[in-house]
Backbone as CSV, one residue per row, in Angstrom:
resi,resn,N_x,N_y,N_z,CA_x,CA_y,CA_z,C_x,C_y,C_z
1,MET,-7.455,-13.369,-0.662,-6.568,-12.845,-1.661,-7.275,-11.680,-2.355
2,PRO,-6.625,-10.526,-2.395,-7.254,-9.377,-3.053,-7.346,-9.584,-4.558
3,ILE,-8.384,-9.045,-5.125,-8.573,-9.138,-6.573,-7.804,-7.996,-7.225
4,ILE,-6.989,-8.328,-8.199,-6.193,-7.332,-8.905,-6.821,-7.116,-10.275
5,PRO,-7.280,-5.887,-10.538,-7.919,-5.618,-11.827,-6.960,-5.831,-12.993
6,THR,-7.482,-6.319,-14.092,-6.646,-6.582,-15.263,-6.097,-5.289,-15.859
7,GLU,-6.768,-4.159,-15.603,-6.270,-2.883,-16.111,-4.907,-2.554,-15.508
8,GLN,-4.714,-2.909,-14.232,-3.425,-2.659,-13.580,-2.336,-3.543,-14.187
9,VAL,-2.675,-4.769,-14.494,-1.710,-5.690,-15.096,-1.377,-5.243,-16.512
10,ASP,-2.367,-4.710,-17.247,-2.139,-4.253,-18.618,-1.162,-3.083,-18.676
11,LYS,-1.080,-2.276,-17.616,-0.165,-1.134,-17.586,1.292,-1.568,-17.457
12,ILE,1.528,-2.768,-16.956,2.880,-3.233,-16.675,3.567,-3.754,-17.930
13,THR,2.871,-4.547,-18.691,3.452,-5.125,-19.904,2.500,-4.881,-21.075
14,ASN,2.964,-5.178,-22.246,2.121,-5.035,-23.436,1.151,-6.197,-23.582
15,ASN,1.362,-7.222,-22.803,0.661,-8.469,-23.010,0.320,-9.090,-21.652
16,ARG,-0.937,-9.435,-21.424,-1.348,-10.062,-20.160,-0.642,-11.393,-19.924
17,TYR,-0.424,-12.127,-20.995,0.204,-13.436,-20.865,1.650,-13.298,-20.387
18,GLU,2.321,-12.265,-20.873,3.674,-11.992,-20.413,3.661,-11.663,-18.911
19,ALA,2.674,-10.896,-18.474,2.555,-10.555,-17.060,2.319,-11.807,-16.213
20,VAL,1.528,-12.726,-16.723,1.268,-13.973,-16.002,2.550,-14.788,-15.871
21,ILE,3.338,-14.839,-16.935,4.603,-15.585,-16.899,5.560,-14.945,-15.891
22,ILE,5.632,-13.623,-15.898,6.502,-12.916,-14.952,6.048,-13.183,-13.523
23,ALA,4.746,-13.086,-13.270,4.221,-13.342,-11.925,4.460,-14.790,-11.507
24,ALA,4.341,-15.733,-12.441,4.577,-17.145,-12.121,6.029,-17.385,-11.741
25,GLN,6.951,-16.758,-12.470,8.369,-16.904,-12.132,8.665,-16.300,-10.765
26,HIS,8.053,-15.165,-10.472,8.247,-14.533,-9.170,7.636,-15.400,-8.065
27,ALA,6.487,-16.012,-8.340,5.852,-16.895,-7.358,6.738,-18.101,-7.050
28,ARG,7.394,-18.648,-8.055,8.321,-19.764,-7.823,9.475,-19.328,-6.931
29,HIS,9.977,-18.125,-7.171,11.058,-17.586,-6.349,10.590,-17.407,-4.891
30,LEU,9.402,-16.843,-4.716,8.859,-16.655,-3.363,8.616,-17.996,-2.670
31,ASN,8.141,-18.983,-3.425,7.887,-20.296,-2.855,9.182,-20.968,-2.408
32,ALA,10.256,-20.786,-3.178,11.553,-21.349,-2.787,12.030,-20.731,-1.478
33,LYS,11.836,-19.415,-1.334,12.194,-18.751,-0.075,11.361,-19.303,1.081
34,ARG,10.060,-19.510,0.831,9.169,-20.022,1.879,9.577,-21.431,2.285
35,LEU,9.956,-22.265,1.314,10.377,-23.631,1.634,11.660,-23.638,2.466
36,GLU,12.562,-22.685,2.188,13.770,-22.560,3.013,13.397,-22.209,4.452
37,LYS,12.422,-21.307,4.612,11.987,-20.933,5.963,11.342,-22.111,6.678
38,VAL,10.587,-22.924,5.952,9.956,-24.098,6.559,11.025,-25.073,7.046
39,ALA,12.058,-25.259,6.232,13.144,-26.149,6.645,13.837,-25.607,7.889
40,GLN,14.033,-24.297,7.962,14.648,-23.690,9.138,13.717,-23.734,10.333
41,LEU,12.412,-23.665,10.077,11.434,-23.687,11.156,11.482,-25.007,11.914
42,GLU,11.757,-26.086,11.198,11.854,-27.379,11.849,13.005,-27.396,12.848
43,GLU,14.048,-26.616,12.551,15.199,-26.545,13.443,15.042,-25.458,14.497
44,ASN,14.375,-24.367,14.129,14.313,-23.193,14.982,12.858,-22.733,15.069
45,ALA,12.283,-22.704,16.247,10.871,-22.370,16.417,10.611,-20.869,16.391
46,GLY,11.624,-20.032,16.226,11.450,-18.586,16.286,11.088,-17.914,14.977
47,LEU,11.033,-18.636,13.869,10.741,-18.030,12.571,9.243,-17.892,12.348
48,GLU,8.869,-16.868,11.583,7.470,-16.640,11.248,7.295,-16.747,9.743
49,ILE,6.251,-17.445,9.307,6.005,-17.656,7.879,4.715,-16.942,7.495
50,ASP,4.769,-16.215,6.368,3.612,-15.499,5.847,2.584,-16.510,5.349
51,GLY,1.344,-16.385,5.769,0.309,-17.346,5.418,-0.472,-17.013,4.162
52,ARG,-0.145,-15.887,3.515,-0.881,-15.501,2.312,-0.504,-16.404,1.140
53,LYS,-1.370,-16.436,0.127,-1.101,-17.254,-1.049,0.022,-16.646,-1.874
54,ILE,0.918,-17.498,-2.331,2.089,-17.070,-3.085,1.687,-16.355,-4.376
55,THR,0.681,-16.858,-5.075,0.297,-16.227,-6.345,-0.252,-14.823,-6.119
56,GLY,-0.993,-14.632,-5.062,-1.513,-13.303,-4.739,-0.407,-12.323,-4.405
57,ILE,0.574,-12.794,-3.650,1.720,-11.953,-3.305,2.491,-11.583,-4.570
58,ALA,2.709,-12.561,-5.452,3.473,-12.323,-6.681,2.767,-11.317,-7.586
59,LEU,1.464,-11.441,-7.751,0.726,-10.496,-8.585,0.735,-9.103,-7.978
60,GLN,0.566,-9.012,-6.661,0.582,-7.712,-6.006,1.960,-7.059,-6.128
61,ASP,3.020,-7.847,-5.973,4.378,-7.328,-6.153,4.573,-6.812,-7.579
62,LEU,4.031,-7.517,-8.563,4.149,-7.112,-9.957,3.436,-5.786,-10.189
63,VAL,2.226,-5.665,-9.691,1.446,-4.445,-9.867,2.083,-3.269,-9.130
64,ASP,2.657,-3.528,-7.962,3.276,-2.464,-7.162,4.663,-2.074,-7.666
65,GLY,5.183,-2.790,-8.660,6.481,-2.448,-9.228,7.664,-3.002,-8.465
66,ARG,7.444,-3.980,-7.591,8.537,-4.576,-6.824,9.244,-5.689,-7.579
67,VAL,8.733,-6.064,-8.745,9.351,-7.111,-9.553,10.002,-6.444,-10.752
68,LYS,11.288,-6.673,-10.893,12.024,-6.144,-12.039,12.204,-7.279,-13.040
69,TYR,12.035,-6.991,-14.313,12.175,-8.031,-15.323,12.778,-7.450,-16.596
70,ASN,13.376,-8.326,-17.368,13.906,-7.983,-18.693,13.026,-8.641,-19.724
71,ARG,12.904,-8.047,-20.851,12.109,-8.653,-21.920,12.719,-9.956,-22.418
72,GLY,13.980,-10.221,-22.045,14.635,-11.465,-22.432,14.069,-12.674,-21.726
73,GLY,13.270,-12.467,-20.675,12.601,-13.585,-20.031,13.039,-13.852,-18.595
74,SER,14.033,-13.152,-18.072,14.453,-13.421,-16.701,13.916,-12.347,-15.776
75,THR,13.551,-12.737,-14.556,13.083,-11.787,-13.555,14.149,-11.580,-12.513
76,LYS,14.079,-10.461,-11.857,15.029,-10.156,-10.786,14.308,-9.527,-9.634
């Protein structure tokens, strides 16, 4: 898992803790997608599942700007 400097996370939100909450919500969303693929994999052997850690993917998506969020607390 690549190390993401805290300076990059600080640029995204005013608060590191807010960034952690956003990344955690995104990680839950990614994990739900992965669990759906696992369920389909049992039925269909043609699917491929990403082996990287969900938290690392979520943080990288946040830093790269692929996660959209509202200050109201919901992510998209």
